[in-house]
N, C-alpha and C positions, 0 to 999 in steps of 0.2 A: 433507458438503453443506453444511450450515447452515455449516458457517468459510467454504464459501468466499462465500456469497452475505452473513455480514458482515462479511466481509473487504471486500468490494466494494463494500461502503456503506460503510463506513469511510474506504474510498480516497476513493469517492465525493465524501464530504462534505471531505476535505480540497482535492480538487480544488475544489470549488465554492467552496471558504472561501479559499483563494490570493490571488483578484483581489482581494480585499477588505483584503487586508494590502500590495497591492502600491501604490502610486500611480498608477504609465504605465501601468498597463493598462484609467483612466478610460475613454481615450476609446477605444480597442476597445468598452467596455461600454456605451459611450451609447448604440449602437443596437440591443442585443439588451434582447429585449424584459421589459416590469419584473417581478419576483419577489415575487407575493405569498405567503407564508409563510404564512398562514392558508386560505389554497384548496388549498396546495401539499402541507400538511400531512394534510388531509383525505384530500385526491385518491389520498395516499400510505399511509395506511387503511382504505382503502376498497379500493385494490388488492392491499395484503396479506391482508386477508379474503378478495378472493376467490384469493389464490395460496395460501393454506390448505386453501381449499377442493377447490380443481382436484384432488388425490388421491383424493377423494370419487367425484366426478364423473364424472374420466376418469383412474383409477390405470395405464394404457400410457401417459401422459403424463410420471408421475411416473417409471414405472421407464424411460423410453427418458431421461429428464434427468438420471436419475440416473448411468446409463451413459455419457450424453454428459460429465457433469460429470468422473465418475472419468478416464475417457481425456483429457481437457482437464487434468487437475491430474498425468497420467503424461507426458503433453508437454510441460508446465511445468516440471516437475522433470526432464529429459530437455535442457530448453532449458536451465534455471539451468544445468544440468553442463557444456552444453558453452561456455556463459558465460563459466562458472569456466575453466574448462579452455583459452580464449580469450585470458582477461588473466592466466589464470598462466604463459602462457608469451609473454608479451608483456611483461609488466614482472617477472618475476622473476628472468631475466638482467642489469637494472641498481638491481638491490638494492648499497646502499655497503653497506661494512661499518662496523657500529655499533663504536664505539667508548667504552669508559666512562672510568669516573673513579670518584677518590674523594677526600674532603677529609682534611685531614689532624684527626684529633683534639685535640679541646683542653681540659683541665683547668678545668671553671667558676671553682673553686677558688681558682687559680693567675692569675688577672686582674690587670692593674695599673689 
């Protein structure tokens, strides 16, 4: 479960930073609320501290959450299998035959 939380965090971080790298997204971000990094980090730390204590306050929430993430993981794995099979069926028949070649070996001592 912790892997899913960390993976979601890093994936979200990548999605948040991508618009900073693309100059064409500035127009779309002009109407967005300003991003206050200090306040955002403080809020994230406070939320993380609260989440750490939720299992102490209400263990049923953690049990249900753990079961939910396990079920979502199984469904994601099955979805990945279906997507792989679909893509394999779609693109497997169009593979071109790989042609390889070799270079003639030259002797470095016989160069003119």
